[in-house]
N, C-alpha and C positions, 0 to 999 in steps of 0.2 A: 165198525158193526160191532152186534151183539151176536154172540156165537152161546148154543145151550149145552154143549160137550161138557161143564161140569155136572147136569143134568143127567146125564146120561150113567156119570162113573157117580155121581150118588145115589141114584139107583141101584145102579152092579150091588156099592156098600151095603145098602140098605134090604139087599133083597126087595128090592118089590120093580111091581111089571106092570107097561102100562094099563092093564084091566087096573090092578090098585089102584092107577091115579082115576080111572074112571069110577070103581065105585067107591073106595071110601075120599074121592072127593068129589066128585061127583066134573069131574074134567071131560072136556065131549073130547067124540073121537077126532073133530075135522080139528079141537085146539090140541091134541097131541100130533097130530098132520105137520100141522102148522110150527108145533116146538120141532118137530124135527125135519125140516124145510127150513129152520133157524129162523122164518117169518116173525115177524111182533105178537106180539099176545098184550093181553092186560095186564094189569098192575096186583086186579083182581085175581087173577090165573097164579101169578109170583106170590100173591099171599096165601093162597090153595096151595101150594104146590110145597111153599115153604112147611106151613101148619102140616097136612099132609107128610110129610119125610123129615119131619124135625129139624130144621137145617133154617142156614142161612142164607142168604142172598146171592151171597159168592159162593155158595155149594149148589147152582142152577145157572147163571149165567158168567158172563165176561167180556168185557168189550175187547178188542180188538180194533186197534188202531189200523186203519185203508193203508193198503202201501200206495205210494205215491205212483205213478204211467212215467212210463220213461225210464 
């Protein structure tokens, strides 16, 4: 599963808020909601986040393997 936990840490480190994402990058409030909920977003959104925050993709998301049931 994809986790956006690194995004929130990167935003803290860069002193950026969700308002910054909306105003500087045109990221919609519904997309921010999807990020908070760990839902999928487009590669265009990921590209915009990297541009806004001047960072790499690994600063925004991480892949976490699912734990097997049982």
